[in-house]
C-alpha angles and dihedrals in degrees: 000000000000112000102164129084086210095063109124092236091053092047089050091053091046090052091051091050094047104046133040089199090059090050090052092048093048092039088225140113136187133240122190131202139033097277095053091043088053090051091051090051092047089051089053092242113165108217124219091213139004120198121190140166131226088246090068112123127239094268090054093046089055087057091049090054090049092051091046090055089057131055097282124120105236120194134176115224133189118264093244091053091052091049089051094055100030116114091205130076093241116023119224089213102254132086124177128198110209131186119246105242119207114246116269104227123182115248093250120041122196095165134007136174119192117191116197 
């Protein structure tokens, strides 16, 4: 269990949250909360890192087990560490670092709309 705000993994997550340039360099972004983690799993995204707290509910713990069965690095962190890195007022207890995948365009485009 990670209990220090100075842990390199925590500092990495904090840098991704703080700076868009760092997200572009690392080709990674963060989703927070059970619902967004479920969406990432449904989209077959393979996370770089999954951080969770012991306070995570049963639905969230099911997600943690799913991520653990894949290639993701899954780590438990202390509640105060999650509150320190969380981008939300009240953390749901799970934070997922996902790679930015390049868009998958068809070989021939006749119309395209890219929303950023």
